[in-house]
N, C-alpha and C positions, 0 to 999 in steps of 0.2 A: 459507365465508363462516358466520362468526355473523354476523347479522340485531341483536340486539339482548344487547349482554355485562353484561345486569343481574345474573343469579344464573347462578352456574357451577359447581354441585358446592358448592354452600352455601354459597360466595365469593363478593361486589359484587366487581360492576367498571364501571368508566368505560368509555362508547364511545372511538374514535377513528376519528376519517374519517382515507381514506389517495385523498387529490386529485392527479388523475393529470394532464397537461398533455398528454394527449390527449382530456380534458372528462370520461373515467372516471369513475369515484369508489368506493374499497372500504373496508365495512363492519368492523369488529372491535374489541375489549377495548382499552385502553390500558394501556398496559407501561411501565415508567420512570421520571420524570420527567415531571411537570402543565405543557410545554412546547409549540408551535410550532414546525418547524422545515421545511425545505425543503430537496431538495438535488437530484443526481444520483439517479436512478436507478440501481443494479447487483446485480449479481446475488453467487451463491458457494453451491459447488452440492459444499463437506466436509463430510463428519458432526461432525468435529472443528476444535479452532483457533478459535474464537470470541472465545477472550479475544483473541489474536492475531494476527486479523480487526481489531477493531474497536478497535487502536488506533494499526496498523499505519498510516502518515503517510500514506503513499499513495492512503487511503478518504477520503483532508479533503473532507469539504463531500460526500458522499456521503453519501446512503440503499438501506440495503443490507440484502438478502434474501437468505434460508440460506432454498435448496431443501430442503435434511433438514428432517425430522418434526418434531425436537426438538432443542431449545436447551434448552443450561444446564445441562443436567439433572450436570454432576462440578463446580460453581458457576463460581467465578472464583480460579484461584492467588495467598494474601499475594506484595506486590512487597514487596521484603525495602528498607528504608529504609538500610542500612549499607552497601547493595552494590545501586545502583538498577540500575544496567547489569545484574547478573547473573540481572536477576527471574526464574523462570520465567513461560513465557503472556504473558510483557504485552512492546511490542515497541516504548513512546513508553514516559511515564509519565500519557498517559490515550486515554479515549477519541476515537477523531480523526472516526467517526463520526458524522450530523448527527441519525442511528436508522435504527433495526431494526425491520425487519418477518419475523414466523416464524408456523410452522403454531401449536405450542404452546411454549411453554414451560419450565419447570421451574423455582416457587418452592425448592425447597429444598436444600442447600451441605453432600453428608454424609463426597463423598472423599478423604484424609488433603494435596492439596496444597489443599482448597478453604479459601477466610476468606470473605467474604459470598456472596451468592445473588446472579444475576444482573440480575435490578430492585433487588437497594438496591445493587448500583454506575451505575451508570446512573441512580439515583434519587440519586445525591451524587454526581455525576461530569455533574449536568441532561442529563441525554440521552435523551430517548420512542421509546415503536417502539409497532410495534401488536402485538395476537398472532390469532390466529383468524381469520386471510386465507388461499384457499390461495395457497400460494405458487408449485405447478407452474405455478399459469394466471397469475400475475404475471411468472416470467421466462420464459414463451412469447411474453407480451406487448415486454418490456422487446425481444426478441430481437429482432422481430417490428420495430418499431418503428421502433428504428437511438436513436433521442437521443427520454431519455425523462425527464420534472421532474416529481419533487413531493412533500408535503408534507404531514407527520402532521399529524392536525388532531384532540387527544381535545379531550375537550366542557370545556368549562368554563377552556379552556389558557390563559398568556397567550404574552406573543410569546419566541422566545427574543433571549438580551440578543444585543447585535452586538461586546460586546468577549470574549465569547469564542473569539473567534479575526479573528483583523486581517482581513481578504478582506471577513470580514461587512458591513463597516461598509457595504462600495460598493453591498449591495442594499436596497432599501424592502422592509419587510414583504408586501406585495401579491406579489408578486416572487418566482419561480419562480430560485434557487439554481442555475448554471451554477460550476461552480467555476472549470470550466474556461478563462473569460473573462477571469482571472485573472492577473496575476502570486501564484505558493502559500507559495513560494520565505519570506519574511519569518514568514509561518504558523507553519511546519514546523522552520525553520534552526536549531541551538544561536543561539548571540547572543554567546556567545565563546567560546574556544576551549575543546574540552577533551581533559585529556592520561588516558591512562591503556594499562594493560599493562608492564610493563618490561623488551623482550625487547631483544635487542639493536638489530634490522634498526626503522627508525621505516616510517608506510606513513601519511600521512595521505588523510583520506575526507572526502571535498568533499562537505555531508551538505543535501542536497536533499528532506530526512524521512527521513533513516536509517532503518534499521530495529536494533532495539540484538543482533541476532544478525548480523551484521554484525560488528562491535566485538569481540563473544564469540568469535569465529569467529578472528580475527584471531590473538586474545588467543592462544586456544586453539594456536599455530601461530608463534608466540616472535615474534610482533611489537607494538613501545611502539608503540601505533595512537596520532591525530593527530584530531581532528575540529573540524572545519573551520567556521565558520559561510559559505553559500551567493556574501556579497562580501566576499567574502575577496580581499586582495590577492594573489594563487598567485605571483606573480617572489620577494613573500621569504619563498617558506613551501620550509626544507631538508625532507627529507623521500627516502631509499629509493623509494618508490614513491606512484603513485597509484591511490585507490580513491570511485571521483565512483558517490554511491548511488542508489538509488529515490526515489522519492519523488513525488507528483501532480501530475495537471493536466496542461496543452497542452506540450513542451520547447520553441515556440519562442516561450514568454511568459513569460522568464526574461529578459528586458533584456540586456545585457550578458552574460549565464554563459558563452553559448559564445563569443563573445569569447576571451574573460578564458581557457577554457578549450583554444581553441584558442592562444592566445598562449603561456600559461606553463604546460601542463598535457602538454599534444602537445609544443608546446618546448622540457622538459625534456629529452626521450628517457629517460624515465624509464619502466620497466613500472606499465603502471594496466590496473582492469580498474573494467568499468563494468558499473553494474546497473540493471536495468526503465530505471527515469527517467534512469539515466547512460547506459544503456546507446543510449538514443537523442539525451542534448544529445552522448556518446561524436562517435556517426552527422553527426548535424550540423553540430561542428566537424571534421571528417572534408573537409564535402562533399556529404553525404549528403545524400536532403531525408525528412519523416515525413510520411505521412501517421492519419486519427484512424478506427480501425476501424469498423464497422458496431457494433457492441455491448463487444468489448473480449475479454477473454480473465482469466478472476478463478475459481480453482479450481485443485485441492489436484493436481488428477488428469489435468494436460495434457499430451499426449504431444511430444515434440521428437528430429528428428529429428538428430544431428553432421556430416556431410556425410563432412568428411577423414574419422575413423575408425565410419564408416561404423552405426553404433550408438542406439535409438533409448532414451528414459530415458524419463519421468513425473517428472513439476515440477511449482511449486506458479508458481502466475503469479495477477498485475493492474493490468491497464495496460489501455487503450482509442486509445496510437495505439502506428504501429510506423514501423518504418525502409522505405522504398520499395525491395524489391528493386532494382527498376532506375535509382536513384541511387546502388547503391554505387559509391566510391571506384577508379582501375584497380590503386591500391596493395591495398585492401580486398579480402579476399574474405569471398567466405559462407560462413560455422560452423557455425550451427545452423536449423535451420527447425520448424515448427509443422506434423505429422503431418497434424491437420483439417482447414488454410487456405494451407497450402504460404506463410506468411508468417516476413518472416523474424525472428530467432531467437536469432543470434547474430551476431559478427564477430569478422574477427581481424584484423593487421596481418603483411604479405607475409611483410617482416624484418623489422620490431623486434613489442616482448617487447608488444601494444597489445593483449589481446582484450573484449571487453564478448556479457551475455548480454541478452535478456527480461528470460526468470524468471528467480528467487532461488536461488541457488544454493547460501545459508543460510536457505534455507527451513525456518520456524517454524510452524508443526507435523507437518513437514516436508510430500513425501519427501523424504529426503536424496542420491538418488539422484545427485543432481550435483553433490554438494557435493567432490570432486576439481580442480571450477575454481576453487575457493582453494587445495586447493595447487600448484594448476598458476601460478598467479599470484602464491605466495609462493615456491615456484623462481624464477621469470622475477628476480623481489625478487636472491635469494641471488646470483643467477646477474651480475649487471650486476652488485654490490657488488666 
């Protein structure tokens, strides 16, 4: 841990304080934007994919701790304005994390895919961070505490604008931001229907904070994609199949979304794929229950076990809530389990083409072990047409 971040390797840095809800304060050096932010403390164990993680809408309202020793070493890939959904290294149009905590950060950018360095990217999007903190120690603290919130306070900084995301207006400057308290869908979902792809099969993606790679993979498989706002009247949508996307927050705190999925998505009897939050929403719509995990699963290396196929896969995950195994309805069956804690990682209907997974088959930057699930879903759509 850096006690005073005044001069390191000939460079001058400002101090920044990480004030935690358990009373602990850690000191490091300020990186990124000069603003004060607060959020739920979460961690990621991946060695790469930091730009994908930071732009993942599932991290909305959270301060992301990277446990790997060096972050930023290949810069930030350039977002292509002419084809934004195909921009490598980005899963949405902006950084969604409240801030990041790293052991060390690289200020350069020398990779052939790199556009700018991570610090300049963060400054341009008003996102702060702290470097020089023992992140392994911080990860252990998060794991033991269960619920932990934090504030990033750079020296001489101003408070974050409440206009950045809609849900922030619910919190006072002196409060810890707990994103699960409110419905986060308006802050991450598209405001209007988006059309993309030129395939013969039409897939409607319910945008609960969808990662761009979902749409990329569907288009690669010959699908015409409609990205729907979360509050769309689904009964008026014509399509061949449904994807309920990933997203942030508590699945129970999404207003009437579960009821509309039960009535109009499940009721359509067309193939359905639920991913992460979408898996939880589909489970709730089926009559199952969800629960809050102690510290969640967030990494590129979560092992899952497929019960029918009796195969193990490495998966990418980012979630705090899970389906209660004992609440799975009689017409549904357990598909995947987490190999570490036996939590529910996937469900499938016994007779209908409805499947859901807690992990990310569209994982970017990987691993890609479970991308076959996208093939399985598209095959369901083709057989049903």
